[in-house]
N, C-alpha and C positions, 0 to 999 in steps of 0.2 A: 409213230404215224398218228396223225390226227383223224378224228371221226369224219370231218368234212372231206378230207383227202380220200378216205376209204369209200365214202358215199359216191364221190365223183368217179372213182376208179371202177366201181361196180355198177354204175347206172347206165352203161352204154348198150348192153344187150340183155335179152330175157334170161339167157343162161347165167350171166354174171349176177343179175338181180336175184335169181333163184339161189345161187350160192350165198349171196349176201343175206338173204332172208333166213336161210338155214343157219348160217353162222350167228346172225342176230338173235335168233330164238334161243340158242345156247347161251350166248353172252348175256342177254336180258334176264334169262332165268337165274344165272349165277349172280348177277347184280341185285336182282330183287331178293334172292335168298339171303345174300350177305346183308343187305339193308334191313330187311325185316327181322332177321335173326338178332340184330342189335336192338330192335325196338319193341318186339313183342315180349312183355315181361314173363320170364320163366319158361318160355317155350321157343323152340325153333320154328321156322316157317313150316317145315314138313310136319312137325307135331301139331301145329295149329291147323293145317289143312286137314289132317286126319280127324282132329277133334271137331272141326266144322262139319265134316261128313257124318260123324257119329251123332252129332247133335241134330242134324237135319234128317237122318234116316227115319223113315216111317215104320220100319220094322227092323229087328236085329239082322245084321249082315255078318258074313264070315270074313275072316282076315283076307282070304283070297278075293272076295268081292271088293273089298276096299282097295286091294292091290290093283285090280283091274281099273277101278275108277281113278286112282292116283298115278297109274302107269308105272308101278313098281312091283317087286316080287312080294309074295306072302311073307317071306323071311324079313324083308325090310319093314313091312307093316307090323310084324310081330315085335321087332326091335322098337319101333316107335310106340307101339301099344304098351309094351313093358315099361317104357320110360314114362308114359302118361299115367300108367297104373301106379308107379312109384311116387308120382307127384300128386296122386289122389284125384285125378280127373275121370278115370274110368275103372271099371272092374273087368277082368278078363275071365271068361268062363265058357263052358260048353254051350254050343249053339242049340237053340230050342228045337230046330227042325232036323239037325244033323249032329248027333253027339260027338262025331269024330272031328268036327270043325269047332273053331273057337269064335266067340263073338265078343264084341265090346259093348259095355253098358255104361252110359254116362252117369256120373255122380252129381250130387247137388253143386259141387264145386264148379262144374261146367257152366251152369246158368249164372252163378255168381261171377265167373270170369267174363262171360259175354255181356253182363250188365255193367261191368266196371272197366276192366282193362281193355276190352274189345273196342270201347268207344274211341280210344286213342288210335287204334289200328284203323278204324273207319275214317278218322280224320286224315290219316296218312294216305289212305286209298283215294280220298277225295282230292288230295293234293296231287297225287299221281295223274289223275284223269282230268284235272281242271283245265288243262290246255286244249282239250278236245271239245268240239261242238256236239250237241246231241246226235246230229247226223253222222259225224265221224265215229262216235261211240257205236252207233248202230251198224255202220259199215265194218268197223273193226270186229265187232261181235259176229257178224255174218261171215267175214273172212276167216276168223279163227274157228268157227263152226265147220267151215269147209276144210280147214286144215286137219281137223279131227278125221274127216272122211278120207282125206289123202293119207293120213297115217294108217288108218284101217286098211286101206287099199295096199299100202306098202307092206304091212304085216302079213296080209294074205299072200302077196307075191313071194315074200321071203320064206313062207312056210311050205311052198310048193317045191 
């Protein structure tokens, strides 16, 4: 089945569009992961995303906090962190504020990575979004931000 056929089939009602959006998010995530796993040298996209968060954190965060931000479990973050530690990007140790928790500390290899290899990743991101106008980027950003709110709403409903 071709993409255009699917788009036509699911464009007739709001309910079908919602189904298509949900499916598309899953499919797009998989496609982006496969694409960037092949192009980020020495890192998977998930490792890269965690490394980006570690680099941008204003203060040390626990593995659980990173899990909440990336939408995955503490165990998944720990697995990613151990892999990053083996590659020399981070050190894993006791959290400053809570000795029961673990924190990630970036090494000098992180800055070196972002000054060299990251440039290629940035170019690929530019290529991904060059088909959009600035107004479309702003609209997409706004809608994705709203989607986060929808996910939080769904999480609350499923916990009841």
